[in-house]
Backbone as numpy.savetxt, mean C-alpha at the origin, in Angstrom:
# Nx Ny Nz CAx CAy CAz Cx Cy Cz
-23.90 -4.41 5.72 -22.86 -4.43 4.67 -21.69 -5.30 5.12
-21.18 -6.21 4.25 -20.02 -7.02 4.60 -18.86 -6.12 5.02
-18.04 -6.64 5.90 -16.97 -5.87 6.52 -15.91 -5.39 5.54
-15.53 -4.12 5.70 -14.37 -3.56 4.99 -13.44 -3.00 6.07
-12.20 -3.48 6.07 -11.19 -2.99 7.01 -10.16 -2.19 6.22
-10.02 -0.91 6.53 -9.07 -0.04 5.86 -7.80 0.05 6.70
-6.67 -0.35 6.11 -5.39 -0.33 6.82 -4.46 0.65 6.11
-4.27 1.81 6.73 -3.38 2.83 6.16 -2.13 2.97 7.00
-1.13 3.63 6.42 0.09 3.90 7.15 1.29 3.95 6.22
2.42 4.42 6.73 3.64 4.55 5.93 4.31 3.20 5.68
5.28 3.19 4.77 6.00 1.94 4.47 6.79 1.48 5.68
6.89 0.18 5.83 7.66 -0.38 6.94 6.90 -0.47 8.24
5.65 -0.05 8.25 4.87 -0.10 9.49 4.31 -1.49 9.75
4.39 -2.36 8.74 3.89 -3.72 8.91 2.51 -3.94 8.33
2.06 -3.02 7.48 0.69 -3.10 6.92 0.43 -4.40 6.17
1.35 -4.79 5.32 1.11 -5.97 4.48 0.96 -7.24 5.31
1.92 -7.49 6.17 1.86 -8.71 6.98 0.64 -8.70 7.89
0.37 -7.55 8.49 -0.78 -7.46 9.40 -2.10 -7.62 8.63
-2.19 -6.97 7.48 -3.43 -7.04 6.69 -3.72 -8.46 6.24
-2.69 -9.16 5.77 -2.88 -10.54 5.34 -3.26 -11.42 6.52
-2.64 -11.17 7.67 -2.95 -11.95 8.86 -4.38 -11.74 9.33
-4.83 -10.50 9.28 -6.21 -10.19 9.68 -7.20 -10.83 8.71
-6.89 -10.75 7.41 -7.77 -11.35 6.41 -7.89 -12.86 6.63
-6.76 -13.52 6.93 -6.80 -14.96 7.19 -7.63 -15.26 8.43
-7.41 -14.49 9.48 -8.09 -14.74 10.76 -9.61 -14.59 10.64
-10.03 -13.67 9.78 -11.46 -13.38 9.66 -12.10 -13.97 8.41
-11.32 -14.67 7.61 -11.86 -15.28 6.39 -12.26 -14.25 5.35
-11.46 -13.18 5.23 -11.76 -12.10 4.29 -10.80 -12.11 3.11
-11.15 -11.39 2.06 -10.24 -11.16 0.95 -9.22 -10.10 1.37
-8.21 -9.90 0.54 -7.13 -8.95 0.85 -6.72 -8.22 -0.41
-6.55 -6.91 -0.29 -6.10 -6.10 -1.44 -4.96 -5.18 -1.03
-3.85 -5.30 -1.75 -2.69 -4.44 -1.54 -2.72 -3.35 -2.61
-3.23 -2.18 -2.25 -3.34 -1.10 -3.25 -1.96 -0.54 -3.59
-1.02 -0.64 -2.65 0.33 -0.16 -2.93 0.96 -0.93 -4.07
0.65 -2.23 -4.15 1.19 -3.05 -5.23 0.67 -2.57 -6.58
-0.54 -2.03 -6.60 -1.10 -1.52 -7.85 -0.32 -0.29 -8.32
0.02 0.60 -7.38 0.80 1.79 -7.74 2.22 1.39 -8.13
2.77 0.39 -7.46 4.10 -0.10 -7.81 4.09 -0.72 -9.21
3.01 -1.46 -9.51 2.91 -2.09 -10.82 2.82 -1.04 -11.92
2.08 0.01 -11.67 1.98 1.10 -12.63 3.36 1.75 -12.82
4.07 1.93 -11.72 5.41 2.53 -11.77 6.37 1.63 -12.54
6.33 0.33 -12.26 7.18 -0.63 -12.97 6.93 -0.54 -14.47
5.66 -0.48 -14.86 5.30 -0.41 -16.27 5.88 0.85 -16.91
5.76 1.98 -16.21 6.29 3.25 -16.73 7.80 3.16 -16.94
8.50 2.60 -15.97 9.95 2.46 -16.08 10.32 1.53 -17.23
9.59 0.42 -17.36 9.85 -0.55 -18.43 9.63 0.05 -19.81
8.70 1.01 -19.89 8.38 1.62 -21.18 9.08 2.96 -21.40
10.07 3.26 -20.56 10.87 4.45 -20.75 10.15 5.76 -20.52
9.08 5.73 -19.75 8.35 6.97 -19.45 9.07 7.69 -18.32
9.43 8.96 -18.48 10.10 9.70 -17.40 9.13 9.91 -16.23
9.36 9.20 -15.14 8.38 9.18 -14.05 8.24 10.53 -13.33
9.22 11.40 -13.46 9.11 12.71 -12.82 8.30 13.69 -13.67
7.94 13.28 -14.88 7.16 14.11 -15.79 5.69 13.71 -15.67
4.95 14.45 -14.88 3.56 14.10 -14.59 2.69 14.01 -15.84
2.95 14.89 -16.79 2.16 14.88 -18.02 2.44 13.61 -18.83
3.68 13.21 -18.87 4.06 12.00 -19.62 3.44 10.77 -18.98
3.45 10.72 -17.66 2.86 9.59 -16.93 1.34 9.58 -17.15
0.71 10.73 -17.03 -0.74 10.82 -17.21 -1.16 10.38 -18.60
-0.35 10.72 -19.60 -0.68 10.40 -20.99 -0.74 8.90 -21.25
-0.04 8.11 -20.41 0.01 6.67 -20.65 -0.62 5.84 -19.52
-1.23 6.53 -18.56 -1.77 5.84 -17.39 -2.89 4.85 -17.69
-3.56 5.03 -18.83 -4.68 4.13 -19.17 -4.21 2.87 -19.90
-2.93 2.79 -20.25 -2.45 1.69 -21.09 -2.25 0.34 -20.39
-1.54 0.29 -19.27 -1.28 -1.02 -18.67 -2.55 -1.69 -18.15
-2.62 -3.01 -18.33 -3.75 -3.80 -17.83 -3.31 -4.46 -16.53
-3.91 -4.04 -15.42 -3.52 -4.54 -14.11 -4.57 -5.49 -13.56
-4.09 -6.60 -12.97 -4.98 -7.55 -12.33 -4.44 -7.84 -10.92
-5.29 -7.65 -9.92 -4.86 -7.86 -8.53 -5.61 -9.05 -7.92
-4.86 -10.03 -7.44 -5.46 -11.16 -6.75 -5.82 -10.76 -5.33
-6.81 -11.42 -4.73 -7.25 -11.04 -3.39 -7.17 -12.18 -2.38
-6.36 -13.20 -2.68 -6.17 -14.31 -1.74 -5.04 -13.94 -0.79
-5.33 -13.80 0.51 -4.26 -13.39 1.44 -3.11 -14.37 1.53
-3.33 -15.63 1.15 -2.26 -16.62 1.19 -1.35 -16.55 -0.02
-1.84 -16.02 -1.13 -1.01 -15.90 -2.34 -1.48 -14.71 -3.17
-1.32 -13.50 -2.64 -1.72 -12.30 -3.39 -0.88 -12.15 -4.64
-1.51 -11.76 -5.73 -0.79 -11.61 -6.99 -1.02 -10.23 -7.58
-0.08 -9.80 -8.39 -0.24 -8.56 -9.15 0.33 -8.83 -10.54
-0.52 -8.69 -11.55 -0.16 -9.02 -12.92 -0.35 -7.79 -13.80
0.63 -7.50 -14.64 0.55 -6.38 -15.57 0.71 -6.91 -16.99
-0.29 -6.64 -17.81 -0.25 -7.10 -19.21 0.08 -8.59 -19.30
-0.47 -9.36 -18.37 -0.27 -10.81 -18.39 1.00 -11.30 -17.73
1.82 -10.40 -17.21 3.08 -10.77 -16.57 3.00 -10.60 -15.06
3.38 -11.63 -14.31 3.41 -11.55 -12.85 4.59 -10.67 -12.46
4.30 -9.55 -11.80 5.37 -8.61 -11.44 5.55 -8.51 -9.93
5.12 -9.53 -9.20 5.19 -9.52 -7.74 6.60 -9.23 -7.23
7.62 -9.79 -7.90 9.00 -9.58 -7.46 9.59 -8.26 -7.94
9.54 -7.95 -9.24 10.19 -6.72 -9.71 9.61 -5.43 -9.16
8.36 -5.44 -8.71 7.80 -4.18 -8.18 8.35 -3.85 -6.80
9.11 -4.77 -6.19 9.65 -4.54 -4.84 11.08 -4.05 -4.84
11.63 -3.77 -6.01 13.02 -3.30 -6.09 13.12 -1.85 -5.61
14.34 -1.44 -5.26 14.56 -0.06 -4.83 14.24 0.92 -5.94
14.52 0.52 -7.18 14.25 1.42 -8.31 12.77 1.78 -8.35
11.92 0.79 -8.21 10.48 1.06 -8.20 10.07 1.81 -6.94
10.61 1.39 -5.81 10.27 2.05 -4.54 10.58 3.54 -4.58
11.72 3.90 -5.17 12.12 5.30 -5.20 11.40 6.11 -6.27
10.68 5.43 -7.17 9.95 6.14 -8.23 8.45 6.17 -8.00
7.96 5.30 -7.10 6.51 5.14 -6.96 5.81 6.39 -6.43
6.45 7.19 -5.60 5.80 8.39 -5.08 5.47 9.38 -6.19
6.40 9.51 -7.15 6.17 10.44 -8.26 4.99 9.98 -9.11
4.94 8.70 -9.41 3.85 8.17 -10.23 2.53 8.23 -9.47
2.57 7.91 -8.19 1.35 7.90 -7.37 0.74 9.29 -7.20
1.55 10.31 -7.37 1.06 11.68 -7.18 0.30 12.20 -8.39
0.34 11.49 -9.50 -0.31 11.95 -10.73 -1.82 11.68 -10.63
-2.65 12.73 -10.69 -4.11 12.56 -10.53 -4.72 11.52 -11.47
-4.24 11.45 -12.70 -4.81 10.49 -13.65 -4.54 9.05 -13.21
-3.38 8.82 -12.60 -3.05 7.49 -12.10 -3.95 7.15 -10.92
-4.09 8.11 -10.00 -4.90 7.85 -8.82 -6.37 7.63 -9.19
-6.87 8.43 -10.11 -8.27 8.29 -10.51 -8.53 6.91 -11.08
-7.63 6.44 -11.95 -7.83 5.13 -12.56 -7.73 4.01 -11.52
-6.72 4.06 -10.66 -6.52 2.97 -9.72 -7.54 2.97 -8.59
-7.95 4.15 -8.14 -8.98 4.20 -7.09 -10.29 3.62 -7.62
-10.63 3.91 -8.86 -11.84 3.35 -9.45 -11.75 1.83 -9.50
-10.58 1.32 -9.88 -10.39 -0.13 -9.94 -10.43 -0.74 -8.55
-9.83 -0.06 -7.58 -9.85 -0.56 -6.20 -11.28 -0.68 -5.68
-12.10 0.31 -5.97 -13.48 0.27 -5.52 -14.25 -0.86 -6.19
-13.92 -1.16 -7.43 -14.57 -2.29 -8.11 -14.21 -3.60 -7.40
-12.94 -3.76 -7.06 -12.49 -4.98 -6.40 -13.11 -5.10 -5.01
-13.14 -4.00 -4.28 -13.72 -4.01 -2.94 -15.20 -4.39 -3.00
-15.89 -3.86 -4.00 -17.28 -4.23 -4.23 -18.14 -4.10 -2.98
-18.81 -5.19 -2.64 -19.73 -5.17 -1.50 -19.03 -5.36 -0.17
-17.73 -5.63 -0.20 -16.99 -5.75 1.06 -16.41 -7.13 1.30
-16.27 -7.49 2.57 -15.64 -8.75 2.92 -14.17 -8.74 2.58
-13.47 -7.67 2.96 -12.09 -7.50 2.49 -11.28 -6.60 3.43
-9.99 -6.87 3.50 -9.03 -6.01 4.19 -8.24 -5.30 3.09
-8.22 -3.97 3.14 -7.56 -3.19 2.09 -6.45 -2.35 2.71
-5.25 -2.51 2.20 -4.14 -1.72 2.75 -3.64 -0.69 1.74
-3.19 0.44 2.27 -2.66 1.48 1.40 -2.31 2.73 2.17
-2.51 3.89 1.51 -2.19 5.17 2.13 -3.40 6.10 2.19
-4.43 5.79 1.40 -5.60 6.67 1.38 -6.91 5.88 1.42
-6.86 4.70 2.03 -8.04 3.83 2.02 -9.16 4.42 2.88
-8.83 4.76 4.12 -9.85 5.29 5.02 -10.25 6.72 4.74
-9.42 7.45 3.99 -9.72 8.85 3.71 -10.35 9.07 2.34
-9.99 8.22 1.35 -10.46 8.44 -0.02 -11.16 7.23 -0.63
-10.50 6.09 -0.60 -11.02 4.92 -1.32 -12.33 4.40 -0.70
-12.31 4.17 0.63 -13.51 3.69 1.32 -13.70 4.50 2.60
-14.10 5.77 2.48 -14.23 6.61 3.67 -15.29 6.14 4.66
-16.18 5.24 4.21 -17.21 4.72 5.13 -16.89 3.31 5.61
-15.62 2.90 5.52 -15.21 1.58 6.00 -15.58 1.41 7.47
-16.04 0.23 7.82 -16.47 -0.03 9.20 -15.31 0.06 10.19
-14.14 -0.38 9.75 -12.96 -0.36 10.62 -11.83 0.36 9.88
-11.28 1.38 10.52 -10.15 2.10 9.94 -8.98 2.05 10.91
-7.85 1.61 10.39 -6.65 1.51 11.21 -5.53 2.31 10.56
-4.80 3.07 11.37 -3.61 3.77 10.89 -2.44 3.13 11.61
-1.67 2.32 10.89 -0.56 1.58 11.47 0.74 2.33 11.25
1.46 2.55 12.32 2.71 3.30 12.22 3.79 2.62 13.06
4.97 3.19 13.05 6.10 2.70 13.84 7.18 3.77 13.77
8.19 3.65 14.60 9.26 4.64 14.58 10.00 4.56 13.25
10.64 5.67 12.86 11.38 5.69 11.60 12.46 4.61 11.58
13.12 4.42 12.73 14.20 3.45 12.81 13.68 2.03 12.61
12.56 1.72 13.25 11.99 0.38 13.13 11.52 0.12 11.71
10.91 1.12 11.10 10.41 0.95 9.74 11.57 0.75 8.76
12.64 1.53 8.95 13.80 1.41 8.06 14.46 0.04 8.20
14.55 -0.45 9.43 15.17 -1.76 9.66 14.35 -2.86 8.98
13.03 -2.74 9.05 12.18 -3.75 8.41 12.31 -3.70 6.89
12.33 -2.50 6.33 12.44 -2.36 4.88 13.80 -2.85 4.39
14.86 -2.55 5.14 16.21 -2.99 4.75 16.27 -4.51 4.76
15.58 -5.13 5.70 15.54 -6.60 5.75 14.84 -7.16 4.52
13.76 -6.48 4.10 13.03 -6.91 2.90 13.91 -6.80 1.66
14.85 -5.82 1.70 15.71 -5.56 0.54 17.10 -6.18 0.72
17.18 -7.22 1.53 18.48 -7.82 1.87 19.29 -8.25 0.65
18.60 -8.56 -0.44 19.30 -9.00 -1.65 20.06 -7.85 -2.33
19.72 -6.61 -1.95 20.37 -5.44 -2.54 21.45 -4.94 -1.58
22.74 -5.13 -1.88 23.82 -4.75 -0.97 23.86 -3.26 -0.65
23.25 -2.43 -1.50 23.27 -0.99 -1.26 22.17 -0.56 -0.29
21.27 -1.47 0.03 20.12 -1.11 0.87 20.43 -1.26 2.35
21.38 -0.45 2.84 21.69 -0.47 4.27 20.54 0.19 5.02
20.53 0.04 6.33 19.46 0.64 7.13 19.48 2.17 6.99
20.68 2.76 6.99 20.77 4.23 6.91 20.31 4.73 5.54
20.69 4.04 4.48 20.24 4.43 3.14 18.74 4.25 3.02
18.26 3.13 3.52 16.82 2.85 3.46 16.03 3.89 4.23
16.56 4.31 5.40 15.85 5.31 6.21 15.78 6.65 5.49
16.87 7.02 4.82 16.88 8.29 4.08 15.90 8.25 2.91
15.88 7.13 2.19 14.96 6.99 1.06 13.51 6.94 1.55
13.31 6.30 2.68 11.98 6.20 3.28 11.47 7.57 3.71
12.35 8.37 4.31 11.96 9.71 4.77 11.56 10.58 3.58
12.30 10.43 2.48 11.96 11.19 1.26 10.58 10.77 0.76
10.33 9.48 0.73 9.04 8.99 0.24 7.90 9.44 1.16
8.13 9.36 2.46 7.10 9.81 3.42 6.75 11.27 3.17
7.79 12.08 2.94 7.58 13.51 2.71 6.78 13.74 1.44
7.14 13.04 0.38 6.42 13.20 -0.89 4.98 12.72 -0.77
4.79 11.58 -0.13 3.44 11.00 -0.04 2.51 11.82 0.85
3.07 12.44 1.88 2.22 13.19 2.81 1.96 14.62 2.37
2.71 15.09 1.36 2.52 16.48 0.91 1.95 16.59 -0.50
1.70 15.46 -1.16 1.15 15.53 -2.51 -0.27 16.08 -2.47
-0.69 16.71 -3.55 -2.03 17.31 -3.61 -3.13 16.25 -3.74
-2.84 15.17 -4.47 -3.86 14.14 -4.71 -3.78 13.06 -3.65
-4.80 12.99 -2.81 -4.91 11.93 -1.80 -3.64 11.72 -0.98
-3.20 12.71 -0.23 -1.97 12.54 0.55 -2.11 11.49 1.65
-0.95 10.94 2.05 -0.92 10.01 3.17 -1.28 10.78 4.43
-2.38 10.42 5.05 -2.80 11.08 6.28 -3.70 10.15 7.06
-3.79 10.36 8.33 -4.63 9.53 9.20 -6.06 10.04 9.17
-7.01 9.15 8.89 -8.42 9.52 8.91 -8.80 9.93 10.33
-9.69 10.90 10.45 -10.07 11.41 11.76 -10.62 10.33 12.68
-11.29 9.34 12.10 -11.90 8.29 12.91 -11.13 6.98 12.87
-9.85 7.03 12.48 -9.03 5.81 12.44 -8.45 5.49 13.80
-8.26 4.22 14.06 -7.60 3.76 15.28 -6.11 3.66 15.00
-5.30 4.44 15.69 -3.85 4.40 15.45 -3.21 3.30 16.28
-2.40 2.49 15.62 -1.65 1.44 16.30 -0.18 1.63 16.00
0.63 1.78 17.03 2.08 1.92 16.87 2.68 0.53 17.02
3.25 0.02 15.94 3.75 -1.36 15.94 5.22 -1.48 16.34
5.84 -0.37 16.75 7.27 -0.38 17.06 7.65 -1.49 18.03
6.91 -1.59 19.11 7.23 -2.56 20.16 6.29 -3.76 20.16
5.46 -3.89 19.13 4.49 -4.98 19.08 4.94 -6.08 18.12
4.58 -7.30 18.44 4.84 -8.41 17.51 3.76 -8.38 16.44
4.00 -9.07 15.34 3.00 -9.14 14.28 1.70 -9.73 14.83
1.82 -10.76 15.66 0.63 -11.38 16.24 -0.18 -10.41 17.07
0.51 -9.54 17.81 -0.20 -8.57 18.65 -0.93 -7.53 17.81
-0.33 -7.14 16.69 -0.99 -6.18 15.80 -2.24 -6.81 15.19
-2.09 -8.04 14.71 -3.23 -8.74 14.11 -4.35 -8.89 15.14
-3.99 -9.28 16.33 -4.98 -9.47 17.40 -5.73 -8.17 17.69
-5.01 -7.05 17.70 -5.64 -5.76 17.99 -6.65 -5.39 16.90
-6.29 -5.64 15.64 -7.18 -5.28 14.53 -8.39 -6.22 14.50
-8.16 -7.49 14.74 -9.26 -8.46 14.77 -10.25 -8.07 15.87
-9.72 -7.65 17.00 -10.58 -7.23 18.12 -11.45 -6.03 17.70
-10.84 -5.07 17.01 -11.60 -3.91 16.54 -12.71 -4.34 15.57
-12.35 -5.29 14.69 -13.31 -5.77 13.70 -14.49 -6.46 14.37
-14.21 -7.27 15.36 -15.27 -8.01 16.04 -16.20 -7.09 16.82
-15.66 -5.95 17.23 -16.49 -4.97 17.94 -17.51 -4.33 17.00
-17.22 -4.40 15.68 -18.11 -3.78 14.70 -19.13 -4.76 14.14
-19.00 -6.04 14.52 -19.92 -7.04 13.96 -20.78 -7.69 15.03
């Protein structure tokens, strides 16, 4: 079976950069499942759906048309024909995505779509439940983490355009999201029993990519 690499972990651990780097190094496709949940959340906010109301979110979860590109050099996420790569990264979406992601109807729809995209393999997939739910038989499973401080600093840097996104504010918002994601009933954020844990706190991006590529080569 063509290689499937599952990259799980909390926000700010470096999953996106590492996943894209690994995909480039190995000539694989790349899928950011988090972007799909963010896109769904953006759509709900744009359409005035109260994101804390699970029933309201579930009632409209089948409406948005999502398209995810799999080129690691230019990954795209399109909703109803609109490229939402930038707006899904705002703090407003970030702080609402855990509520939307916890809705079983949302997860059922997006997991089914993710499995269609993954297909026969040849792909690096990043998210929070890839190795535990989406592709539990993935050949390589990685759980990428880092200290809370390091993750908050990285996220605050990503949100540099938002003057309210200080490291301390970002860390508090991140801790809330981690708590919600790890305690939700539907596919909680957790490390798969057979995943290789990599702590990226003191590692460079290149070192993380190298470690994952090494694991992948051991499986082929």
